[in-house]
C-alpha beads as a LAMMPS data file, in Angstrom:
LAMMPS data file: protein, C-alpha beads

102 atoms
101 bonds

1 atom types
1 bond types

-500.0 500.0 xlo xhi
-500.0 500.0 ylo yhi
-500.0 500.0 zlo zhi

Masses

1 110.0

Atoms # bond

1 1 1 -488.982 25.735 -448.028
2 1 1 -486.995 22.936 -449.382
3 1 1 -485.968 19.737 -447.777
4 1 1 -482.490 20.834 -447.128
5 1 1 -483.760 23.727 -444.938
6 1 1 -486.160 21.558 -443.064
7 1 1 -483.398 18.910 -442.382
8 1 1 -481.092 21.711 -440.990
9 1 1 -483.727 23.135 -438.700
10 1 1 -484.829 19.741 -437.539
11 1 1 -481.293 18.857 -436.840
12 1 1 -480.709 21.956 -435.055
13 1 1 -483.858 21.200 -432.659
14 1 1 -482.469 17.809 -432.081
15 1 1 -479.030 19.109 -431.230
16 1 1 -480.475 21.510 -428.753
17 1 1 -482.714 18.870 -427.007
18 1 1 -479.859 16.235 -427.124
19 1 1 -477.819 18.958 -425.120
20 1 1 -480.670 19.429 -422.611
21 1 1 -481.126 15.660 -422.127
22 1 1 -477.292 15.315 -421.636
23 1 1 -477.321 17.826 -418.952
24 1 1 -480.597 16.474 -417.109
25 1 1 -479.114 12.806 -417.500
26 1 1 -475.590 13.348 -416.365
27 1 1 -475.263 17.018 -415.452
28 1 1 -472.970 17.455 -418.376
29 1 1 -472.497 21.040 -418.770
30 1 1 -470.375 20.387 -421.976
31 1 1 -473.359 18.516 -423.456
32 1 1 -475.637 21.453 -422.560
33 1 1 -473.391 24.173 -424.014
34 1 1 -472.127 22.336 -427.135
35 1 1 -475.881 21.155 -427.945
36 1 1 -477.329 24.716 -427.407
37 1 1 -474.487 26.454 -429.450
38 1 1 -474.481 24.019 -432.282
39 1 1 -478.340 23.951 -432.298
40 1 1 -478.721 27.675 -432.344
41 1 1 -476.009 27.877 -435.217
42 1 1 -478.001 25.267 -437.213
43 1 1 -481.217 27.262 -436.627
44 1 1 -479.500 30.349 -437.893
45 1 1 -478.364 28.690 -440.910
46 1 1 -481.850 27.550 -441.857
47 1 1 -483.261 31.003 -440.991
48 1 1 -480.688 32.584 -443.180
49 1 1 -481.426 30.167 -445.945
50 1 1 -485.056 31.085 -445.751
51 1 1 -483.955 34.748 -446.244
52 1 1 -482.437 33.653 -449.593
53 1 1 -478.785 33.971 -448.501
54 1 1 -476.442 31.305 -449.736
55 1 1 -474.053 31.520 -446.836
56 1 1 -476.714 29.824 -444.645
57 1 1 -476.289 26.555 -446.508
58 1 1 -472.515 26.438 -446.192
59 1 1 -472.859 27.160 -442.448
60 1 1 -475.515 24.498 -441.965
61 1 1 -473.077 22.094 -444.036
62 1 1 -469.988 22.971 -442.098
63 1 1 -471.856 22.675 -438.263
64 1 1 -473.569 19.353 -439.430
65 1 1 -470.417 17.738 -440.839
66 1 1 -468.609 18.918 -437.563
67 1 1 -471.209 17.154 -435.551
68 1 1 -471.118 14.133 -437.669
69 1 1 -467.386 13.914 -437.139
70 1 1 -467.484 14.460 -433.305
71 1 1 -470.263 11.812 -432.885
72 1 1 -468.321 9.293 -434.997
73 1 1 -465.297 9.867 -432.531
74 1 1 -467.722 9.552 -429.705
75 1 1 -469.322 6.438 -430.874
76 1 1 -465.872 4.703 -431.416
77 1 1 -464.806 5.586 -427.936
78 1 1 -467.917 4.786 -426.119
79 1 1 -469.215 1.951 -428.230
80 1 1 -472.861 3.075 -427.393
81 1 1 -475.398 3.951 -430.044
82 1 1 -477.164 6.489 -428.021
83 1 1 -476.703 9.368 -428.525
84 1 1 -473.799 9.283 -430.845
85 1 1 -475.254 6.845 -433.543
86 1 1 -478.460 8.658 -433.620
87 1 1 -476.759 12.070 -434.296
88 1 1 -474.453 10.551 -436.815
89 1 1 -477.767 9.206 -438.699
90 1 1 -479.503 12.279 -438.441
91 1 1 -476.493 14.431 -439.359
92 1 1 -475.876 12.559 -442.583
93 1 1 -479.523 12.485 -443.519
94 1 1 -479.340 16.455 -443.062
95 1 1 -476.230 16.573 -445.266
96 1 1 -477.994 14.174 -447.778
97 1 1 -480.901 16.566 -447.930
98 1 1 -478.760 19.700 -448.163
99 1 1 -476.360 18.375 -450.804
100 1 1 -478.407 16.175 -452.863
101 1 1 -481.646 18.112 -453.473
102 1 1 -484.478 16.157 -455.244

Bonds

1 1 1 2
2 1 2 3
3 1 3 4
4 1 4 5
5 1 5 6
6 1 6 7
7 1 7 8
8 1 8 9
9 1 9 10
10 1 10 11
11 1 11 12
12 1 12 13
13 1 13 14
14 1 14 15
15 1 15 16
16 1 16 17
17 1 17 18
18 1 18 19
19 1 19 20
20 1 20 21
21 1 21 22
22 1 22 23
23 1 23 24
24 1 24 25
25 1 25 26
26 1 26 27
27 1 27 28
28 1 28 29
29 1 29 30
30 1 30 31
31 1 31 32
32 1 32 33
33 1 33 34
34 1 34 35
35 1 35 36
36 1 36 37
37 1 37 38
38 1 38 39
39 1 39 40
40 1 40 41
41 1 41 42
42 1 42 43
43 1 43 44
44 1 44 45
45 1 45 46
46 1 46 47
47 1 47 48
48 1 48 49
49 1 49 50
50 1 50 51
51 1 51 52
52 1 52 53
53 1 53 54
54 1 54 55
55 1 55 56
56 1 56 57
57 1 57 58
58 1 58 59
59 1 59 60
60 1 60 61
61 1 61 62
62 1 62 63
63 1 63 64
64 1 64 65
65 1 65 66
66 1 66 67
67 1 67 68
68 1 68 69
69 1 69 70
70 1 70 71
71 1 71 72
72 1 72 73
73 1 73 74
74 1 74 75
75 1 75 76
76 1 76 77
77 1 77 78
78 1 78 79
79 1 79 80
80 1 80 81
81 1 81 82
82 1 82 83
83 1 83 84
84 1 84 85
85 1 85 86
86 1 86 87
87 1 87 88
88 1 88 89
89 1 89 90
90 1 90 91
91 1 91 92
92 1 92 93
93 1 93 94
94 1 94 95
95 1 95 96
96 1 96 97
97 1 97 98
98 1 98 99
99 1 99 100
100 1 100 101
101 1 101 102
């Protein structure tokens, strides 16, 4: 298992956890749904990559890129580091691990 796969799976778990935290903290169903959907898609991308299929890598890149863009917009609007800044940093790290393998 390479670092890119680990990063995609970890980012998926973080997205699911963040969605659950958003719901618990502010009863945001949008956070819950988007966190679970994006997290599960990232987990699927990681699992597909583990199975040796290249489209999992492209799915992971697409979902991680979309999340980074969404959270950049959110950070600009709210000017609050948590959770947007954390998700941006984690997303960029994920993209780096997938796109720039060592």
